[in-house]
Phi, psi and omega in degrees: 000140179260128181263127183260120177251111183296329179296312181295324181297317178297317177299319177299317178299322181293320178295317179300314181299319181294321180293314180296324177294317181298313182288321187298324185289345194234069091338102180289124184290330178295316177299322180294316178296333182285343179290324175191118193279036180237131173248124179277109175271111191234147167290165183302322180294344186248007182302315181301318179296320182295320179297325182280348181283178177282352182307149182278343181200169179237134174254110184283114178259126176069196186101179182239156183301323182294330181292338182288342183263352181294149184302321184295318179292321178298324175291320181292320184289345173283341184270335179205144183301125179248129176251131181262125177275099188300332183288344188245354181276123180292137179084002179250117179275167178257073176214183185294330182292320178297318180296319177297321180296311180304309185293325185273329187242322185272317178058051173290168172298322182182192184230159169238137176201162175264350190264127183299316181300323180293316178301315184290320181296317184294320178300319179295333181272001179085016179270146171293146185231128173246115177269125181269132179229139175260126183249108180245339180198184184293321179298318178294328176298308185295321178297318181298313181298317175299317179293318178297320178293328180284322186269335179061050176294169178279335182204166180236131172258119183260128175234142355282153185281354181273012176245069186295338184297340184276342183305307180303326182291319179293322178297319179296320184283328187243333182071011180260160175301140181245129177248122179268137183207153173099123175066013177267117192229003181221154176303327182295320178291324178295313178300320178299317179298317181294317181296331180283352178116001178300141176283332178202168174230132180265126186226138177266345178279113184297332179295344181259353185294336186257016179301000000 
């Protein structure tokens, strides 16, 4: 006779769900960046154009929380990995509830944020995480390194991207994929960032998405 223990069954389901979340997010971000080292940073109205480009992924800049649930966006995010910049989407807070909402209802490939709590919450929900850091002086560099080591994001987005000399230092300190972003407006600047060791470049200029 087989004895059914509902408590054990619930525990098993919980463990299975956690395992699936951990495995589901990884899609290895380094492998994704290697397919084509350009990320299209797009406003909501230009996501379709970004998805049709050669870019390996789309970074959604701005927009409203309701737009993430629209059928058009849901179809587009199935065609190419889309990362939501949680700091810039209207109506989306930076807390664990927002991360749970994104993972459960929007289901992007991952998120981008400058906020440590958001990165950690998104990781727990099985989303890929890109931590954006702004480098303005030596102090901000050391703060960023410390924060990255504490949060354990999947990749780092360094701003401004026109300071390529800092890229090898970040790679040595963290061992994570590096995305250069901000103030990059020419093919030459893209090439310069890549030569410095960036794994990818995030660009808002649509004319550069097909480089």
